[in-house]
C-alpha positions, -999 to 999 in steps of 0.1 A, spaced: 201 -500 496 234 -482 489 216 -460 464 187 -454 487 213 -442 512 231 -420 491 198 -405 477 187 -400 514 221 -383 520 221 -358 491 183 -351 495 189 -327 525 213 -304 506 213 -280 536 223 -307 563 246 -323 537 266 -291 528 269 -283 565 284 -316 573 308 -315 545 319 -278 554 322 -291 590 347 -318 581 364 -298 559 371 -268 580 381 -293 606 407 -311 582 420 -275 571 424 -264 607 440 -296 620 463 -303 589 474 -265 588 482 -261 624 500 -294 624 521 -281 591 529 -250 608 541 -270 641 562 -291 620 576 -263 597 585 -241 630 601 -271 645 622 -279 613 634 -244 613 648 -250 650 674 -274 637 680 -256 604 718 -253 615 721 -290 615 703 -296 583 724 -271 564 757 -285 575 745 -322 566 781 -335 560 788 -340 596 782 -370 613 788 -357 646 787 -323 663 813 -317 691 805 -287 713 804 -273 748 789 -300 770 767 -276 790 751 -265 756 711 -269 758 706 -271 719 721 -265 689 720 -224 688 731 -225 726 766 -215 716 792 -216 742 826 -213 725 854 -240 734 891 -237 731 909 -241 698 930 -270 710 897 -291 714 899 -295 677 932 -314 678 922 -336 708 891 -346 686 911 -355 658 934 -377 679 904 -398 688 903 -431 674 876 -435 647 876 -400 635 880 -397 596 885 -359 599 873 -332 622 870 -295 613 863 -262 631 831 -241 626 827 -205 637 792 -195 648 782 -160 659 754 -133 654 772 -103 639 757 -68 627 763 -64 590 764 -28 577 749 -23 542 763 4 517 732 26 525 744 27 562 717 3 577 725 -26 599 710 -61 598 716 -88 627 729 -118 607 741 -153 615 779 -155 603 792 -193 598 831 -197 594 840 -230 574 872 -247 576 898 -229 553 910 -258 537 879 -282 531 853 -256 536 831 -284 550 797 -275 564 788 -254 538 756 -244 522 735 -272 509 728 -256 475 742 -227 457 719 -208 436 747 -186 421 786 -189 422 804 -218 439 816 -227 474 853 -223 462 844 -188 456 849 -181 494 886 -183 487 885 -150 470 897 -119 488 870 -109 516 847 -134 500 812 -141 517 783 -163 505 749 -150 515 716 -169 516 694 -160 488 663 -151 509 684 -128 530 698 -111 500 661 -104 490 644 -97 523 669 -85 547 700 -71 526 681 -54 498 702 -21 488 696 7 464 699 8 429 726 34 419 711 39 385 674 48 396 674 48 434 649 20 435 654 -10 461 667 -40 448 681 -74 463 718 -81 473 738 -94 443 769 -108 439 797 -84 432 781 -62 460 798 -54 493 787 -51 528 808 -45 561 812 -68 592 829 -52 624 845 -24 600 860 -53 577 850 -54 539 832 -84 526 824 -89 490 795 -112 482 809 -140 457 780 -164 459 742 -169 467 729 -200 486 696 -219 492 694 -227 529 669 -239 555 658 -208 571 661 -203 609 633 -198 634 636 -161 634 647 -161 596 679 -143 601 701 -139 572 728 -164 571 764 -152 558 790 -178 550 829 -173 549 859 -189 558 868 -199 594 901 -173 597 881 -147 579 851 -151 604 876 -147 632 887 -114 618 851 -103 615 840 -111 650 851 -91 680 879 -108 696 874 -134 725 893 -159 744 875 -187 728 864 -187 692 855 -221 682 820 -230 683 817 -266 670 838 -294 657 822 -311 629 832 -347 628 833 -374 600 833 -411 612 854 -439 594 836 -463 574 821 -490 599 827 -470 629 795 -467 650 787 -431 655 772 -431 691 801 -452 705 826 -427 689 807 -397 706 811 -417 740 849 -417 732 848 -380 724 833 -374 756 855 -398 776 887 -385 761 879 -347 755 855 -338 781 834 -320 753 797 -328 744 797 -351 714 763 -356 696 753 -374 664 732 -354 641 702 -375 652 708 -367 689 716 -332 686 684 -326 665 664 -345 690 677 -324 721 670 -292 703 634 -303 696 630 -314 731 644 -279 744 619 -259 722 590 -283 731 596 -279 766 605 -241 765 584 -223 740 548 -219 733 550 -234 698 533 -267 706 508 -253 728 498 -226 704 498 -249 672 484 -277 693 453 -258 706 447 -248 670 445 -286 662 423 -291 690 401 -265 681 396 -279 647 387 -313 660 362 -297 685 347 -276 657 345 -305 631 328 -328 658 301 -303 668 290 -291 633 293 -323 617 279 -342 647 249 -318 650 241 -319 612 245 -355 611 221 -361 641 196 -335 626 197 -355 595 191 -387 605 163 -374 629 147 -359 599 148 -391 580 138 -412 608 105 -420 596 122 -433 560 144 -458 584 113 -468 601 96 -476 567 126 -496 556 125 -513 590 89 -524 586 96 -537 550 119 -560 566 153 -542 566 176 -557 593 195 -535 619 225 -544 602 213 -530 569 203 -497 584 238 -497 602 258 -500 569 235 -473 554 245 -450 580 280 -458 580 280 -453 540 266 -419 546 290 -409 573 320 -422 550 309 -403 522 306 -369 539 337 -379 558 358 -386 525 347 -356 508 352 -333 535 389 -345 544 396 -341 507 385 -304 506 401 -297 538 435 -314 528 432 -298 493 426 -263 506 456 -268 532 478 -280 504 469 -249 483 477 -224 511 511 -241 518 519 -237 479 507 -200 479 529 -190 512 558 -211 499 579 -177 496 566 -161 528 582 -159 562 553 -185 573 569 -222 573 543 -248 565 556 -284 559 530 -313 554 545 -348 562 527 -381 556 521 -383 596 498 -351 591 477 -365 565 473 -400 582 466 -380 614 442 -360 599 423 -389 585 421 -407 616 408 -373 633 380 -373 606 373 -410 610 369 -403 647 344 -374 641 323 -396 615 322 -426 637 313 -404 667 283 -388 646 271 -419 634 272 -438 668 245 -412 680 224 -415 649 229 -455 649 217 -455 687 184 -436 676 178 -459 645 184 -493 665 156 -483 690 133 -472 665 99 -490 664 86 -499 630 52 -488 639 61 -454 643 57 -450 606 17 -456 609 11 -432 635 -10 -402 625 
């Protein structure tokens, strides 16, 4: 019966390919929109991911998310260090500054100042140079994507554009900065270039303000509960203290509630579900309707309703598996082809499982309509002239 079921399915090539196309397009749209959502939301917490060494982030208590920087007093650093359970605490500078290139062009950039002594919170991966090179005179490290896309300069030999390289220089607030390294970092939501330097040098780059300290990065002592330490820091300093997980959750919730990212990507996923249901459901029902006489013959020959049910479910499973595989494969191919673009796509196992469940739902819904028709079928229909 399985062979007969499969032959019936592929015999109607037009409807067979229509069902596969509908499910493939549905899987592609759902997976792609979900991957775009995950990629964009991951970028909102890029600052936290890039400084993965810190267990706790101390910041202004009224800050709504990680990039909502409200500078605090420098003395808060020493107060945090005095809290029981803190292994070490270091300052971090955070500001959006305009960088002037040798050709006179300006580029808004995220400047991060690291603790002069430890350089804690530096980039996760160095492409060229080392983190210790920041201790060179006027040294800065630039993210490699920014060096290629935003900080490109002109080749002095032939006048053609080229990426920023180690040894080049730039200006931040009329201060010279020498590029001593290139780093690979998680890009931000707006893909601003990231510039790393030391904390003291960052203060000289930035226009003077009364408070310049953005974050205090904290490492807990072994065996100390991070959430309990956050509570003690809040009680003793009056500052906001969050674990990495808490700060990421707070940032994601802010963007989820206050931006159109979830709505826009969610609508695309819902559209994929609707398209897949409409196209595949109609094609599968039409396929069953055209083959109703064959089901009638089988029923007249003694095939039970359970047997016919298994045949229909097998047909739905075949088109569902092929359609899901083609859709997810196309999504993975697009993600690979766009890996070096500004578009952020990130497929997780949750997306794969969710898309599979959605395709299963479409197939079951399509099969349910056809099953109802077959279950009510009278075998005598095949003898009507």
